N, C-alpha and C positions, 0 to 999 in steps of 0.2 A: 514445527511452524510447516503447514502448506497451504500451495495455494492453488490457483486457478486459473489461466488470463479469463480477463475479464472482472475478477476481485478489485478488491482495494484495499489499500492497505493507509494506515491512520497509524502517524506517527507521533505522539502525543508530547508538550515540551516539558522538557526537566526543569523548565525556570519559571518561575511566579510570573511572570509577563510575559514567556512567550506564547507562540500561539500553538495548534494541531497542524500537520499540515497533512496531506489528503493525496493521495495517487491512485492510479488504472493501472493496474498490471497489467505490461500485454509483449511478454514476452516469460517462457519461461528457461534458465537453464538447466533445469533438470527434467526429465520425464516422470516423476515422483512429486513434484511440487514443492521440492524443502526451495532454501533461498541457492544463491544471488537469484535476485527476480529486475528485468526491466520492467521502469515505471516510471508513466509517464504522469510529469506532477503539474494539478490544477493551477495554483501559483502563479508557474511561466511555462506552462506546455512543453516544457524540457524533457527528453526522457535522459536518465539512469540507471547506470546500474545499483542494485541495490542491495545492502545486507544487513536485515534486520536486527534491531536489540531489544534489549529485554521494554523498553519506553514504545517499538510499535508493537498491534495485532492486524489481521486481517480481518476483511468484512467480508462475506461471499456477494457477489451481485445481487442475488436477491435479498437480505437484506438489506445493504445501501438503495435500491430499487423501491423497497419497501418504509425507510424510513424518513423519504420525502424528502432529502438532500441532492 
């Protein structure tokens, strides 16, 4: 997984009634764009260091802006 500052992390729920989490990457820990990422989560505006698992994927900022979200 590779990302840039401004890209979005989307974490799908692993539970049937769970919700999808979205956050914007605000800082990279590694210059090559590999995890972990500092992410600002939209549901509570908190920033956390995030190590993505298999339920997560990156949407680049252009994809996110073009989707109307």
